[in-house]
Structures are given as structure tokens and as C-alpha cells.
N, C-alpha and C positions, 0 to 999 in steps of 0.2 A: 530516375532512381539513383541514389548515391551508392557507391561501391562499399560504403561502410555500414556496419551494424550499429546504428545509433539508437534503436528503440523507438519509442513514440513520445510525443510532447506530453508534458505534465500539466494538468489543469487544477491541481490542488497541492497541498503540502505533505511532507512526510511526518510520520510519528517516530520519534527517537526514544528508545528505552535506556534506562540506566544499565541494563545488561549488555549493551553494545549492539542492539539490533535496530535497523531502520525498516519500518513498515511503510510501503507505498502502494497505493492503488489509484492514483490520480491520473492514470493513463487512459487512452481510448481503446485498449486491447482487451478489456474485461478481465484483468488479472489482478490479484493481490499478491505482493511479493514481500519477502523478508530478506534483507541484505545485512551482511556483517559490516559494521561501521569501520573496522580497522582495515579490512581487505577489500571491501566493495563487492565481494562475491555474493551471489544469490544463494541463500541457504534453504529457501522454501518458496513455493508458488502454488496458487490454486486459482481455479476459474470462478468468476463472479457471474451472477445471472444477467448482469448488464454492466455498462461502464460506470465507474465510480465518480471520478472527477471531484472528489472532496478530500478533506484531510481526515484520517482515521481518528477514532476515539479509543481511549485505553482506560481500563479500570483494574486495580489490584484489590481483590476481595480478601485475600489472606496471603501469608507468605507462600510463594511459589504458585499462586493461583492468579493468573493474569488473563484478561479478556480484551480482545481488540475487536472493534466493530466499525462499520461504515455504512453509508447509505448508497446502495448501488441501484441505479434505475434512472428513468427519464426525469427531466426537470418538471416541476409542477408548481402551481401557484396555490398557496394555502390561504 
């Protein structure tokens, strides 16, 4: 065990918004996080039903109406 708080490895990429937020859920700890791009500080976090390990998707439907989604769950063959 390392004596440093380094988090968990990422298996996907971040989603970066024009408003200065980074959304990341590509970790193995079943969390979705939002980080401030300027400070690096975590501004929001929530639990996912399973590990994500993907890059989030984003859609703006109207001014100030933004939706972020991801696929959380085990891998499968389609």
C-alpha cells in the first residue's frame, strides 16, 4: 500500500465542458465525479450501480439544460 492518496486507475477518458467542469467515471470505484478544471478540486460526486470504465457522453438540449450519461455495468458482447 502506498502512503499517498492517489485514487484509482482510469480506464476511459474524461468529458470536459465549456463551463470548466471535467466529468470522469472511468475508475474502478463506481463513482461519477465532477472536477473544477482550473483548481482540480472535486465539486460533485455520486455512486454508480457498477463500474463505468468508459468516457461519458454529453448533450445540451437547450440553454442551461445539460445532460451527462454513461454506461455503467459489466462488459458484454452485442
